[in-house]
Every structure is written in structure tokens, then in C-alpha cells.
NUDRENFI-597978 format. One record per residue (C-alpha): residue number from 1; residue in one letter; chain; x, y, z. Coordinates in pm, 1 decimal. Each point is the difference from the previous one (the first is absolute). Example, Ala and Ser with C-alpha at 12.3 -4.5 7.8 and 13.67 -1.06 7.14 Angstrom:
n:1 | res:A | chain:A | u:1230.0 | v:-450.0 | w:780.0;
n:2 | res:S | chain:A | u:137.0 | v:344.0 | w:-66.0;
***
This chain:
n:1 | res:M | chain:A | u:11528.1 | v:10963.4 | w:6646.5;
n:2 | res:G | chain:A | u:39.1 | v:-344.5 | w:149.7;
n:3 | res:N | chain:A | u:-303.7 | v:-212.8 | w:71.5;
n:4 | res:L | chain:A | u:-327.7 | v:182.7 | w:17.3;
n:5 | res:N | chain:A | u:-191.4 | v:-33.0 | w:322.0;
n:6 | res:S | chain:A | u:-368.9 | v:67.7 | w:45.9;
n:7 | res:A | chain:A | u:-119.1 | v:187.4 | w:306.9;
n:8 | res:V | chain:A | u:-326.3 | v:143.6 | w:126.6;
n:9 | res:I | chain:A | u:28.3 | v:326.3 | w:193.8;
n:10 | res:G | chain:A | u:-258.7 | v:160.9 | w:225.8;
n:11 | res:I | chain:A | u:-8.3 | v:379.4 | w:20.5;
n:12 | res:G | chain:A | u:-186.7 | v:225.3 | w:239.6;
n:13 | res:S | chain:A | u:-17.2 | v:359.6 | w:124.6;
n:14 | res:N | chain:A | u:-209.6 | v:190.9 | w:252.4;
n:15 | res:I | chain:A | u:178.8 | v:330.2 | w:59.8;
n:16 | res:G | chain:A | u:-39.1 | v:315.6 | w:-206.5;
n:17 | res:D | chain:A | u:-59.8 | v:-40.3 | w:-373.4;
n:18 | res:R | chain:A | u:-35.0 | v:-376.8 | w:6.5;
n:19 | res:Y | chain:A | u:-50.9 | v:-35.7 | w:-375.3;
n:20 | res:R | chain:A | u:307.2 | v:209.8 | w:-77.0;
n:21 | res:H | chain:A | u:211.8 | v:-207.9 | w:239.8;
n:22 | res:I | chain:A | u:-110.7 | v:-320.7 | w:-172.9;
n:23 | res:T | chain:A | u:55.7 | v:131.7 | w:-352.2;
n:24 | res:S | chain:A | u:338.4 | v:148.6 | w:97.7;
n:25 | res:A | chain:A | u:112.0 | v:-333.7 | w:142.1;
n:26 | res:M | chain:A | u:-113.4 | v:-177.1 | w:-317.7;
n:27 | res:K | chain:A | u:190.1 | v:249.3 | w:-217.8;
n:28 | res:E | chain:A | u:315.3 | v:-56.3 | w:204.5;
n:29 | res:L | chain:A | u:-33.0 | v:-374.7 | w:-42.4;
n:30 | res:E | chain:A | u:-79.1 | v:26.9 | w:-371.7;
n:31 | res:Q | chain:A | u:326.8 | v:188.4 | w:-48.8;
n:32 | res:H | chain:A | u:206.4 | v:-274.7 | w:162.6;
n:33 | res:P | chain:A | u:195.0 | v:-186.5 | w:-271.5;
n:34 | res:E | chain:A | u:-58.2 | v:-339.5 | w:165.3;
n:35 | res:I | chain:A | u:-374.5 | v:34.2 | w:64.6;
n:36 | res:T | chain:A | u:-284.2 | v:-33.3 | w:-250.2;
n:37 | res:I | chain:A | u:-355.2 | v:54.0 | w:120.9;
n:38 | res:E | chain:A | u:-218.1 | v:-260.3 | w:-172.6;
n:39 | res:K | chain:A | u:-346.5 | v:46.9 | w:146.7;
n:40 | res:K | chain:A | u:-167.0 | v:239.9 | w:244.7;
n:41 | res:S | chain:A | u:-322.3 | v:-30.7 | w:195.0;
n:42 | res:S | chain:A | u:-249.0 | v:279.0 | w:47.0;
n:43 | res:I | chain:A | u:51.4 | v:218.7 | w:305.1;
n:44 | res:Y | chain:A | u:-215.3 | v:-83.0 | w:301.7;
n:45 | res:E | chain:A | u:-82.7 | v:216.2 | w:297.3;
n:46 | res:T | chain:A | u:26.3 | v:-204.7 | w:314.8;
n:47 | res:D | chain:A | u:-75.1 | v:49.6 | w:365.6;
n:48 | res:P | chain:A | u:310.4 | v:-19.1 | w:220.3;
n:49 | res:V | chain:A | u:78.4 | v:-334.8 | w:163.1;
n:50 | res:G | chain:A | u:184.7 | v:-51.8 | w:329.3;
n:51 | res:Y | chain:A | u:51.8 | v:361.6 | w:106.8;
n:52 | res:T | chain:A | u:-336.4 | v:153.9 | w:-92.5;
n:53 | res:E | chain:A | u:45.7 | v:360.2 | w:119.2;
n:54 | res:Q | chain:A | u:116.1 | v:113.4 | w:-343.4;
n:55 | res:E | chain:A | u:-123.4 | v:96.8 | w:-344.4;
n:56 | res:A | chain:A | u:-123.4 | v:-252.9 | w:-256.7;
n:57 | res:F | chain:A | u:261.6 | v:-146.5 | w:-230.6;
n:58 | res:L | chain:A | u:21.8 | v:-21.2 | w:-373.7;
n:59 | res:N | chain:A | u:130.8 | v:-345.8 | w:-89.9;
n:60 | res:A | chain:A | u:83.7 | v:-187.6 | w:-316.9;
n:61 | res:V | chain:A | u:213.8 | v:-290.9 | w:-113.5;
n:62 | res:F | chain:A | u:211.9 | v:-46.0 | w:-309.4;
n:63 | res:R | chain:A | u:202.3 | v:-275.8 | w:-160.3;
n:64 | res:I | chain:A | u:355.1 | v:56.1 | w:-119.2;
n:65 | res:T | chain:A | u:277.0 | v:-189.2 | w:-168.1;
n:66 | res:T | chain:A | u:345.5 | v:78.3 | w:129.3;
n:67 | res:G | chain:A | u:358.7 | v:-108.8 | w:-32.4;
n:68 | res:L | chain:A | u:44.6 | v:84.0 | w:368.6;
n:69 | res:E | chain:A | u:27.1 | v:-259.2 | w:273.2;
n:70 | res:A | chain:A | u:-264.2 | v:36.7 | w:273.1;
n:71 | res:V | chain:A | u:218.0 | v:188.3 | w:250.9;
n:72 | res:A | chain:A | u:128.6 | v:237.5 | w:-268.9;
n:73 | res:L | chain:A | u:-362.4 | v:65.2 | w:-100.1;
n:74 | res:L | chain:A | u:-83.5 | v:69.6 | w:366.1;
n:75 | res:D | chain:A | u:286.7 | v:253.1 | w:10.9;
n:76 | res:V | chain:A | u:-140.2 | v:176.6 | w:-308.0;
n:77 | res:L | chain:A | u:-351.7 | v:10.5 | w:149.2;
n:78 | res:Q | chain:A | u:125.4 | v:132.9 | w:333.5;
n:79 | res:G | chain:A | u:207.4 | v:259.5 | w:-186.2;
n:80 | res:V | chain:A | u:-315.9 | v:122.0 | w:-176.0;
n:81 | res:E | chain:A | u:-188.2 | v:6.4 | w:332.1;
n:82 | res:H | chain:A | u:279.7 | v:203.5 | w:155.0;
n:83 | res:E | chain:A | u:14.5 | v:241.8 | w:-292.9;
n:84 | res:L | chain:A | u:-373.5 | v:59.1 | w:30.1;
n:85 | res:G | chain:A | u:29.1 | v:78.7 | w:370.4;
n:86 | res:R | chain:A | u:-97.3 | v:-330.5 | w:162.9;
n:87 | res:R | chain:A | u:67.3 | v:0.3 | w:371.8;
n:88 | res:R | chain:A | u:-50.7 | v:-319.5 | w:199.5;
n:89 | res:E | chain:A | u:-133.4 | v:129.3 | w:331.5;
n:90 | res:I | chain:A | u:-311.3 | v:-195.3 | w:92.3;
n:91 | res:R | chain:A | u:-45.4 | v:-361.5 | w:-97.6;
n:92 | res:W | chain:A | u:-280.6 | v:-8.8 | w:-258.8;
n:93 | res:G | chain:A | u:-11.3 | v:377.2 | w:42.0;
n:94 | res:P | chain:A | u:-49.3 | v:276.1 | w:-256.3;
n:95 | res:R | chain:A | u:241.0 | v:4.6 | w:-291.5;
n:96 | res:T | chain:A | u:63.0 | v:210.6 | w:-307.6;
n:97 | res:I | chain:A | u:84.5 | v:-315.6 | w:-189.9;
n:98 | res:D | chain:A | u:27.2 | v:-367.0 | w:78.5;
n:99 | res:L | chain:A | u:143.4 | v:-254.0 | w:-244.8;
n:100 | res:D | chain:A | u:-8.7 | v:-370.6 | w:88.3;
n:101 | res:I | chain:A | u:123.3 | v:-302.3 | w:-191.3;
n:102 | res:L | chain:A | u:-300.2 | v:-233.1 | w:19.0;
n:103 | res:L | chain:A | u:124.6 | v:-279.4 | w:-226.9;
n:104 | res:Y | chain:A | u:337.7 | v:-64.5 | w:-160.5;
n:105 | res:N | chain:A | u:-4.6 | v:-277.3 | w:-260.8;
n:106 | res:D | chain:A | u:-133.3 | v:-297.4 | w:195.5;
n:107 | res:E | chain:A | u:271.4 | v:39.6 | w:257.4;
n:108 | res:N | chain:A | u:-23.9 | v:-19.8 | w:375.0;
n:109 | res:I | chain:A | u:246.7 | v:247.0 | w:146.4;
n:110 | res:E | chain:A | u:54.6 | v:40.7 | w:373.3;
n:111 | res:L | chain:A | u:256.5 | v:261.3 | w:90.6;
n:112 | res:E | chain:A | u:0.7 | v:247.3 | w:283.5;
n:113 | res:R | chain:A | u:-79.8 | v:281.5 | w:-246.2;
n:114 | res:L | chain:A | u:-227.4 | v:-185.0 | w:-237.5;
n:115 | res:I | chain:A | u:-261.1 | v:-272.9 | w:19.3;
n:116 | res:V | chain:A | u:-158.9 | v:-109.5 | w:-328.1;
n:117 | res:P | chain:A | u:-276.9 | v:-88.1 | w:-61.8;
n:118 | res:H | chain:A | u:-110.8 | v:292.9 | w:213.2;
n:119 | res:P | chain:A | u:-104.2 | v:-164.6 | w:330.3;
n:120 | res:R | chain:A | u:-327.0 | v:191.6 | w:45.4;
n:121 | res:M | chain:A | u:-111.2 | v:43.9 | w:-359.6;
n:122 | res:H | chain:A | u:-262.8 | v:-275.7 | w:13.1;
n:123 | res:E | chain:A | u:-182.7 | v:177.8 | w:283.4;
n:124 | res:R | chain:A | u:-4.4 | v:344.1 | w:-163.0;
n:125 | res:S | chain:A | u:-284.7 | v:101.3 | w:-226.7;
n:126 | res:F | chain:A | u:195.4 | v:306.9 | w:-113.5;
n:127 | res:V | chain:A | u:259.2 | v:-238.7 | w:-146.5;
n:128 | res:L | chain:A | u:-217.2 | v:-286.9 | w:-124.4;
n:129 | res:I | chain:A | u:-274.4 | v:201.5 | w:-170.5;
n:130 | res:P | chain:A | u:235.8 | v:194.0 | w:-230.0;
n:131 | res:L | chain:A | u:215.2 | v:-313.2 | w:-39.9;
n:132 | res:K | chain:A | u:-300.1 | v:-197.4 | w:-127.2;
n:133 | res:E | chain:A | u:-45.9 | v:266.9 | w:-266.3;
n:134 | res:I | chain:A | u:342.3 | v:-69.9 | w:-153.3;
n:135 | res:E | chain:A | u:29.4 | v:-371.0 | w:96.6;
n:136 | res:P | chain:A | u:-360.5 | v:-131.1 | w:-3.9;
n:137 | res:D | chain:A | u:99.1 | v:-368.6 | w:14.6;
n:138 | res:L | chain:A | u:274.7 | v:32.8 | w:259.5;
n:139 | res:V | chain:A | u:38.0 | v:-273.4 | w:256.9;
n:140 | res:L | chain:A | u:158.2 | v:153.5 | w:307.1;
n:141 | res:P | chain:A | u:284.7 | v:-160.4 | w:188.5;
n:142 | res:G | chain:A | u:-163.8 | v:-258.7 | w:222.4;
n:143 | res:G | chain:A | u:-234.6 | v:-101.9 | w:-281.0;
n:144 | res:C | chain:A | u:-289.6 | v:243.6 | w:46.8;
n:145 | res:R | chain:A | u:-159.4 | v:113.2 | w:-328.1;
n:146 | res:I | chain:A | u:-10.1 | v:380.8 | w:1.3;
n:147 | res:D | chain:A | u:-383.8 | v:3.9 | w:-30.6;
n:148 | res:D | chain:A | u:-36.0 | v:-226.9 | w:301.1;
n:149 | res:C | chain:A | u:248.3 | v:200.7 | w:206.1;
n:150 | res:I | chain:A | u:-185.7 | v:324.5 | w:-75.8;
n:151 | res:Q | chain:A | u:-332.8 | v:-166.8 | w:86.8;
n:152 | res:D | chain:A | u:135.2 | v:-77.0 | w:347.0;
n:153 | res:L | chain:A | u:113.0 | v:355.2 | w:80.0;
n:154 | res:S | chain:A | u:-205.1 | v:212.7 | w:236.5;
n:155 | res:D | chain:A | u:133.1 | v:341.4 | w:-107.1;
n:156 | res:K | chain:A | u:-74.3 | v:-6.9 | w:-374.4;
n:157 | res:E | chain:A | u:-273.3 | v:267.3 | w:35.2;
n:158 | res:G | chain:A | u:285.0 | v:232.3 | w:96.7;
n:159 | res:V | chain:A | u:150.2 | v:-25.1 | w:-350.3;
n:160 | res:R | chain:A | u:-162.1 | v:210.7 | w:-275.1;
n:161 | res:K | chain:A | u:109.7 | v:81.7 | w:-353.2;
n:162 | res:W | chain:A | u:117.2 | v:358.9 | w:6.1;
n:163 | res:R | chain:A | u:-77.3 | v:261.0 | w:-260.8;
n:164 | res:K | chain:A | u:227.4 | v:295.4 | w:-62.2;
n:165 | res:S | chain:A | u:-182.5 | v:328.5 | w:48.5;
n:166 | res:S | chain:A | u:72.9 | v:81.2 | w:-365.8;
n:167 | res:G | chain:A | u:-284.6 | v:-239.8 | w:-78.6;
n:168 | res:A | chain:A | u:226.8 | v:-221.4 | w:-208.7;
n:169 | res:D | chain:A | u:-123.2 | v:-348.3 | w:-79.7;
n:170 | res:E | chain:A | u:11.7 | v:-164.0 | w:341.3;
n:171 | res:S | chain:A | u:71.8 | v:-344.8 | w:-133.4;
n:172 | res:A | chain:A | u:317.9 | v:99.5 | w:-182.7;
n:173 | res:P | chain:A | u:313.0 | v:-125.5 | w:173.0;
n:174 | res:F | chain:A | u:181.2 | v:285.4 | w:173.0;
n:175 | res:G | chain:A | u:264.8 | v:185.8 | w:-194.6;
n:176 | res:S | chain:A | u:-116.9 | v:-149.4 | w:-331.1;
***
């Protein structure tokens, strides 16, 4: 492996067995030789944003180290989405699985296929609330402390810690 890069990935699902989609995606990523999952948030159930005529999402974020460059990492994530049946039909519409690179090192990347830091992450409770769990002192691009950014969001009531129906400890990070 060359240099190790640090990235934060957002994951979400709102079709079918949402928990299984998320854990399957994580297993795929864990098996990749160039990806190590370092830290995972709890899973949150979140009301849909943008296109609201759809089921609630399960969302989480996790931090990885990887030898992959950002675009190669994007290719891996989109490959996992495709394998798990992701179809891009409606913008912000329902999806079996959604994997987004939120942060990649401290880099600013602007390509047609990839913009990092994720351009809308600071306005999304379903990203910031789980992100705060794994990066409590994070200062977001633009200089907003994560606590202050969350304070300013109007949709944070729509983000709730989710408990598996098995009654497992709800505060345990998913897949642990």
C-alpha cells in the first residue's frame, strides 16, 4: 500500500431490508484489500429529504483508511452500490444503498463525478448527527464546528437513533 488516506463515508438505504443492505455494503468494503474501516457510527432512522414521497432511510457514517485515491474509492463505492441493486432513477429518490464520500483527507476535490467535501453535508442532519458521534470535535470545511452546524439545522428532529428489532443494544455501532 502506498500512502494511507483517511476518508469519511456516508451510507444510507430506504428500500427493502434496509439494515441488510447497509451491513452487506459494509461487508463488501471490509473485504476490499485497500480499505480498512476504522470507526462506525450508530445507525439512525431519518425522514427523507428532498423527494419526500418515500420510506424513511437508515443512515450511518464511517471512517476508513485506504490506499486508494479518491476517484478509485468512488469507483469501489459505486461498484458496491451497483452490486446491491442501486438504480439512479429519481434525484434524492429511494435507493437500496447509497454510499457517499463526505471527506477525503483534508482535500478539496472538484471533478465532474466527485466533489469533496460533500457539497451538501453541512445542511444534512442525517450526515452531521452520525458524523458527530465518530468525530465529536470536527470543524467542517468553511470553519463551522460540528456542534454549531447541527444547532443551526431545522430537520434534526427527523433523525433518530434506530434500534434493530432484535432488541440489541441500540447504542452499539452497527455491525460491531
